[in-house]
C-alpha positions as CSV (number, residue, x, y, z in Angstrom):
1,M,96.9,-137.8,-21.2
2,S,98.9,-139.7,-23.7
3,N,102.2,-138.7,-25.4
4,E,101.2,-140.8,-28.5
5,I,101.5,-138.9,-31.8
6,A,98.3,-138.7,-33.7
7,K,98.4,-140.3,-37.2
8,K,97.7,-138.1,-40.2
9,L,94.3,-138.9,-41.7
10,K,93.1,-138.2,-45.2
11,C,89.6,-138.4,-46.5
12,V,88.9,-140.4,-49.7
13,A,85.7,-138.8,-51.0
14,I,83.5,-141.0,-53.2
15,R,81.0,-139.8,-55.9
16,N,78.0,-141.1,-53.9
17,G,78.9,-138.7,-51.0
18,A,80.7,-141.3,-48.8
19,E,83.8,-140.2,-46.9
20,I,86.4,-142.9,-46.1
21,W,88.9,-141.7,-43.5
22,V,92.2,-143.5,-43.6
23,E,95.7,-143.1,-42.4
24,E,97.8,-141.2,-45.0
25,E,100.5,-143.9,-45.3
26,K,97.9,-146.5,-46.2
27,I,96.9,-144.6,-49.3
28,Q,100.3,-143.1,-50.1
29,A,100.4,-145.0,-53.5
30,L,97.2,-143.2,-54.6
31,I,98.5,-139.8,-53.4
32,E,101.9,-140.2,-55.2
33,N,100.4,-141.7,-58.4
34,P,97.1,-140.0,-59.3
35,N,96.9,-142.0,-62.5
36,L,95.9,-145.0,-60.5
37,I,92.6,-143.2,-59.7
38,S,91.8,-142.5,-63.3
39,E,91.9,-146.2,-64.2
40,T,88.7,-148.2,-63.6
41,K,89.6,-150.9,-61.2
42,F,88.7,-152.0,-57.7
43,I,91.0,-151.3,-54.7
44,R,90.7,-152.2,-51.0
45,I,90.7,-149.3,-48.6
46,G,90.5,-150.6,-45.1
47,E,87.5,-152.9,-45.1
48,E,85.9,-151.3,-48.2
49,L,86.2,-152.2,-51.8
50,I,86.1,-149.1,-54.0
51,N,85.9,-148.5,-57.7
52,T,88.7,-146.0,-58.4
53,A,86.6,-144.3,-61.1
54,D,84.2,-143.2,-58.2
55,I,86.9,-141.4,-56.2
56,I,86.5,-137.6,-56.6
57,G,89.5,-136.7,-54.5
58,I,91.7,-137.3,-51.5
59,F,91.4,-134.4,-49.0
60,S,92.9,-133.2,-45.8
61,P,90.9,-132.9,-42.6
62,E,91.0,-129.1,-42.8
63,T,89.5,-129.1,-46.3
64,M,86.7,-131.4,-45.3
65,E,86.0,-129.3,-42.2
66,E,85.6,-126.2,-44.4
67,L,83.4,-128.1,-46.8
68,T,81.2,-129.3,-43.9
69,R,81.0,-125.8,-42.5
70,R,79.9,-124.3,-45.8
71,K,77.3,-127.0,-46.2
72,N,76.0,-126.0,-42.8
73,G,75.8,-122.3,-43.8
74,E,79.0,-121.1,-42.0
75,W,81.4,-118.9,-43.9
76,K,85.0,-118.1,-43.0
77,C,86.6,-114.7,-43.1
78,K,89.8,-113.3,-41.6
79,Y,88.0,-113.0,-38.2
80,G,86.8,-116.6,-38.1
81,Y,83.6,-118.4,-38.9
82,W,80.2,-116.9,-38.9
C-alpha cells in the first residue's frame, strides 16, 4: 500500500465521443478561462492535438461515471443504483 496522494483527474469530452483524461493542473488554464474553448484553435493535451471548437466540456470523474451508468441503463435514486 502506498501513501501517495492520488492526482485529481478531469475528463475533456470531445464532440466525436472521445474522452481524454488528464490531471486537473495540466488543463487549469482551460478551466479558469472557458473563453479559450470557444475560440477555434488547436491545443495540445498530453500527446493529443485537439481543436478547441470540438470540446463539449470538462467533467469530473463522478459526472462521467453517472453518464456511463445511464448509458448502460442504470439509474440512481436515494437508495443507490439500479
